[in-house]
C-alpha positions as CSV (number, residue, x, y, z in Angstrom):
1,M,81.9,126.8,142.4
2,G,79.3,124.3,141.2
3,L,79.9,120.7,140.1
4,L,79.4,121.7,136.4
5,S,82.0,124.4,136.7
6,L,84.5,122.0,138.4
7,F,83.9,119.5,135.6
8,K,84.5,122.1,132.9
9,K,87.7,123.3,134.7
10,K,89.0,119.8,134.9
11,K,88.4,119.1,131.2
12,E,90.1,122.4,130.3
13,E,93.2,121.4,132.4
14,E,93.7,118.1,130.7
15,P,97.0,118.3,128.8
16,K,97.1,118.0,125.1
17,C,98.8,114.8,123.9
18,S,100.7,114.5,120.6
19,A,101.7,111.1,119.3
20,V,105.0,110.5,117.5
21,I,104.9,107.3,115.4
22,V,108.4,106.1,114.6
23,S,108.5,104.0,111.5
24,A,111.9,104.8,110.0
25,G,113.7,101.5,110.6
26,L,115.3,99.3,107.9
27,A,113.5,96.1,108.7
28,R,116.6,94.0,108.4
29,R,114.9,90.9,109.8
30,M,111.9,90.9,107.4
31,G,113.5,89.1,104.5
32,G,113.1,92.0,102.1
33,I,109.5,92.9,103.2
34,D,108.9,96.5,104.3
35,K,107.2,95.8,107.6
36,V,105.2,99.0,108.0
37,L,103.7,98.7,104.5
38,A,103.2,94.9,104.7
39,P,99.6,93.8,104.5
40,L,98.0,92.8,107.8
41,G,94.4,91.7,107.2
42,E,93.0,94.2,104.8
43,L,95.3,97.1,105.7
44,P,99.0,97.9,105.8
45,V,100.6,97.5,109.2
46,L,101.2,101.3,109.6
47,V,97.6,102.1,108.8
48,H,96.4,99.8,111.6
49,T,98.9,101.6,113.9
50,L,97.7,105.1,112.9
51,Y,94.0,104.2,113.2
52,A,94.6,103.2,116.8
53,F,95.8,106.7,117.6
54,Q,93.3,108.4,115.2
55,D,90.5,106.8,117.1
56,C,91.8,107.7,120.6
57,P,90.1,110.9,121.9
58,A,93.0,111.5,124.2
59,V,95.3,112.0,121.2
60,N,95.2,115.5,119.6
61,E,97.6,115.0,116.7
62,I,100.0,112.5,115.1
63,I,103.5,113.0,113.7
64,V,104.8,110.2,111.5
65,V,108.5,109.7,111.2
66,A,109.4,107.6,108.1
67,R,112.3,106.6,106.0
68,E,113.1,109.1,103.3
69,D,112.0,106.7,100.5
70,L,108.7,106.1,102.2
71,V,107.6,109.6,103.0
72,V,105.5,110.1,99.9
73,E,103.9,106.7,100.2
74,V,103.0,107.2,103.9
75,G,101.6,110.6,103.1
76,R,99.4,109.0,100.4
77,L,98.1,106.3,102.8
78,C,97.2,109.0,105.3
79,R,95.1,110.8,102.7
80,E,93.6,107.6,101.3
81,F,92.5,106.4,104.7
82,N,91.3,109.8,106.0
83,L,93.9,109.9,108.8
84,D,93.3,113.6,109.5
85,K,95.0,113.6,112.9
86,V,98.3,113.1,111.0
87,K,99.7,116.6,110.8
88,K,103.1,115.8,109.3
89,V,105.0,113.0,107.8
90,I,108.7,113.7,108.2
91,V,112.1,112.0,107.4
92,G,113.7,110.1,110.2
93,G,117.3,110.0,111.3
94,Q,120.2,107.5,111.1
95,E,119.3,105.9,114.5
96,R,115.9,105.5,116.2
97,L,116.8,108.1,118.8
98,H,117.5,110.6,116.0
99,S,114.1,109.8,114.5
100,V,112.4,110.4,117.8
101,Q,114.1,113.7,118.2
102,A,113.0,114.7,114.7
103,G,109.4,113.9,115.6
104,L,109.6,115.7,118.9
105,G,110.6,118.8,117.1
106,E,107.4,118.8,115.1
107,V,104.8,118.4,117.8
108,D,102.4,121.1,118.8
109,P,104.3,123.5,121.2
110,E,101.2,123.5,123.4
111,A,101.2,119.7,123.9
112,G,101.7,118.8,127.5
113,L,102.3,115.1,126.8
114,I,104.0,113.2,124.0
115,A,103.3,109.5,123.3
116,I,106.0,107.7,121.3
117,H,105.0,104.5,119.6
118,D,106.5,102.0,117.2
119,G,104.9,102.1,113.8
120,A,105.3,98.4,113.7
121,R,103.1,97.8,116.7
122,P,99.7,97.8,114.9
123,L,97.7,95.9,117.4
124,V,97.9,98.3,120.4
125,T,94.5,98.7,122.0
126,Q,92.6,101.8,122.9
127,E,92.7,100.7,126.6
128,I,96.5,100.6,126.5
129,I,96.8,104.0,124.9
130,R,94.3,105.7,127.2
131,D,95.7,104.1,130.4
132,T,99.3,105.0,129.6
133,I,98.4,108.6,128.7
134,A,96.3,109.0,131.9
135,R,99.2,107.6,134.1
136,A,101.8,109.8,132.4
137,A,99.5,112.8,133.1
138,L,99.9,112.0,136.8
139,T,103.5,110.9,137.0
140,G,105.3,112.5,134.1
141,A,106.4,109.2,132.5
142,A,104.6,105.9,131.8
143,A,104.9,102.8,129.6
144,P,102.9,99.6,129.2
145,A,104.7,96.4,130.1
146,I,104.1,92.6,130.5
147,A,105.7,90.2,132.9
148,L,108.3,87.8,131.5
149,T,107.2,84.2,131.4
150,D,110.3,82.5,130.0
151,T,113.3,81.4,132.1
152,I,116.1,84.0,131.7
153,K,119.7,83.0,131.5
154,R,122.7,85.3,131.7
155,T,125.6,84.0,129.5
156,E,129.2,84.8,128.6
157,D,130.6,83.3,125.3
158,G,127.6,81.0,125.1
159,I,128.1,79.6,128.6
160,V,125.3,80.0,131.2
161,Q,126.6,82.1,134.1
162,E,123.4,82.3,136.1
163,T,119.6,82.0,136.0
164,V,118.1,85.4,136.5
165,D,115.2,85.9,138.9
166,R,112.4,86.9,136.5
167,S,109.9,88.0,139.2
168,S,111.0,91.7,138.9
169,L,111.6,91.6,135.1
170,W,109.2,93.2,132.7
171,A,109.1,93.5,128.9
172,V,108.3,97.1,128.0
173,Q,106.1,98.0,125.1
174,T,104.9,101.2,123.4
175,P,103.3,103.8,123.5
176,Q,105.7,105.3,126.0
177,V,104.2,108.6,127.2
178,F,106.1,111.5,128.8
179,E,105.7,115.1,129.9
180,A,106.7,117.0,126.8
181,G,109.6,119.1,128.3
182,L,111.0,116.0,130.0
183,I,111.3,113.8,126.9
184,K,112.6,116.6,124.7
185,A,115.4,117.4,127.2
186,A,116.1,113.7,127.9
187,T,116.4,112.8,124.2
188,K,118.7,115.7,123.5
189,K,120.9,114.8,126.5
190,A,121.1,111.2,125.4
191,I,122.1,112.2,121.8
192,D,124.6,114.8,123.1
193,D,126.2,112.1,125.3
194,G,126.4,109.6,122.4
195,E,123.9,107.2,124.0
196,L,121.9,105.8,121.1
197,L,119.2,104.1,123.2
198,T,116.5,101.9,121.6
199,D,114.1,102.7,124.4
200,D,112.7,106.1,125.2
201,C,112.2,105.3,128.9
202,G,115.9,104.8,129.1
203,S,116.4,108.5,128.1
204,V,114.5,109.8,131.1
205,E,115.9,107.2,133.4
206,R,119.3,108.6,132.7
207,L,118.1,111.8,134.2
208,G,117.1,110.1,137.4
209,M,113.4,110.2,136.6
210,K,111.1,107.3,137.5
211,V,108.9,105.6,134.9
212,T,105.6,104.1,135.9
213,L,104.5,100.9,134.3
214,T,101.0,100.2,133.1
215,S,99.3,97.0,131.9
216,G,100.5,96.0,128.4
217,S,99.2,93.1,126.4
218,R,100.8,90.0,124.7
219,E,98.8,91.0,121.7
220,N,100.7,94.3,121.4
221,I,103.4,92.7,119.3
222,K,106.0,94.4,117.3
223,I,106.3,93.2,113.7
224,T,109.9,92.3,113.4
225,T,110.0,89.0,111.4
226,P,107.7,87.4,108.8
227,L,106.4,85.1,111.5
228,D,105.1,88.1,113.4
229,L,102.8,88.9,110.5
230,V,101.3,85.4,110.8
231,L,100.8,85.9,114.5
232,G,99.3,89.4,113.8
233,E,96.8,87.8,111.3
234,A,95.7,85.3,113.9
235,I,95.2,88.1,116.5
236,L,93.1,90.1,114.0
237,Q,91.0,87.0,113.1
238,A,90.4,86.3,116.8
239,R,89.3,89.9,117.4
240,A,87.0,89.8,114.3
241,E,85.3,86.7,115.7
242,E,84.8,88.5,119.0
243,G,83.4,91.6,117.3
244,I,86.4,93.8,118.1
245,W,87.3,96.4,115.4
246,R,90.1,98.8,115.1
247,C,92.0,97.6,118.2
248,Q,89.2,98.4,120.6
249,E,88.6,96.4,123.7
């Protein structure tokens, strides 16, 4: 078999990757601002997020999970901004894990990998998405993370019990990418067991599976408070000055 045939065979064997964007939260800490529709630069937060996955060649389709009252508006934004990789906008569940399960049920049955990402992480880069998908294709489960820099204290009733060694502690971000069958089974098992986890890696870890960490970024922030919008604006401005557009590196 020639080199060209081997290359074609490798390309054919690359698994399809579907992205599930979870944006069904209530934004309790945003002071009445709906974080996924809040303006960040010239675009709503969610549109920045969707463009990151729209622009990634490794992502074949996008499923958006939104609050019931936002489904129509999110669908309108997808049409307005020509986000043609978005195949469906669906209603989320009561808890994040239920929303993830709803999204998993709508992905292409032929998808070999599924990337789950917070809709409120609009500044994820192409490099992070690509690297995490590539690592998950090899290991079955991967997530970006950054090392902790603050001193960590364990407390009880407000009293410090110990200072935790932070050398082995990492803050995990999204997208978290998994073999499709694995994350579907792990999510169902967690829900059946009443474990309403806030982290999708935790679902597969409960099954005894290992998750490989890739390099995250301190710019890959989650918009949780109004202050995060200010920080996000600063990051966008810095990228604009460096000639970076649409979260590319």
